[in-house]
N, C-alpha and C positions, 0 to 999 in steps of 0.2 A: 504494500500500500504506500504509494508515494506521498511524501509530506509536502504541503504547500509552504510558502515562505512564512505565512502566519503561524503554522504549526511548528516550524523550526524555531521561530521566535519564542513560541510557547515553551518548547523544550529548554531553550536558553534561560528563560525567566524561571521556569520550574526548578532547574538545577541551581540557579542563583539563590532562590528562596530556600532551598534545602542545604545550602552551604557547600555544594559540590561543583562550583563553577570553574575550579582549577583542575588541572590534570592530577589525578591521584598518584601517578608515578613520578612525574618530573616537575610538577608545580607550574607548568605553563598556564598563563592566565589570559591568553588570547582567544580568538574565536575557534571553537571546536567544529569538527566536521560531523554533521548529523546525517545518518543514513535513513533509508525507508523503513517503515514498520515491516518486520518479518515475523512469520508465524512458524514455529517449529512444531511439527505434529507430535502427538503423544502416542506411543505404541500401546497396544492392548496388552492383556495379561500374558500373552504368549510371546510378546516382543515384536510382533509384526504390526504393520500399519495397514488396516483394511482399505482397499482402493475403491470398493463399491459402496461405501457409506460416508456420511459426513464425519469428518475426523476433527476432534477438538485439538487445541494447540496452545502453546505458550507464546504470547506476543512479546516482541522485543524491539526496542529502538536503539540501534547501535550509535554510539557517540565516540569518535576517535580523535585523539590528540594529533595535530599535524606536526608536532615537534618530535615526539618519541614513538608514536604509533600505538600507544596504549589504548585499548578499546574498553569502553564501559557499556553495559547493556542495561537499559531501563525498561520497566514494564509499562506499556502504553495505557492500560486501563487506569492504573493508579495515577498516571500523569494527566489523565483527562483527555487523552488523544483518541481513544477508541472505547467502544462499548463491549460488554461480554459477548454479545451476539456477533460482533465483527471478528472476534478471536476464537470462533468455533464453539461459542456457548459457555466458555469457562469464565469464571470470575477470578478476580485477584484475591 
């Protein structure tokens, strides 16, 4: 799910509000690179991912440091970027 510029600004503001606007690895305090929302499917009890049914998943917003390449993953429902229905019906 691509993010609009407004959503990317929301990610920046949310991270600042939580006190995590600097890189946790190198301390870089400039603009971070924000990726698209990705959903990682959750395997069933057997470890396989059924292809013929709707599969739930865990949503993530990757944010990478352009200085040291450290990547942080944030959950988009908690951030207010997506609803549980958009993430395969799972809630945070």
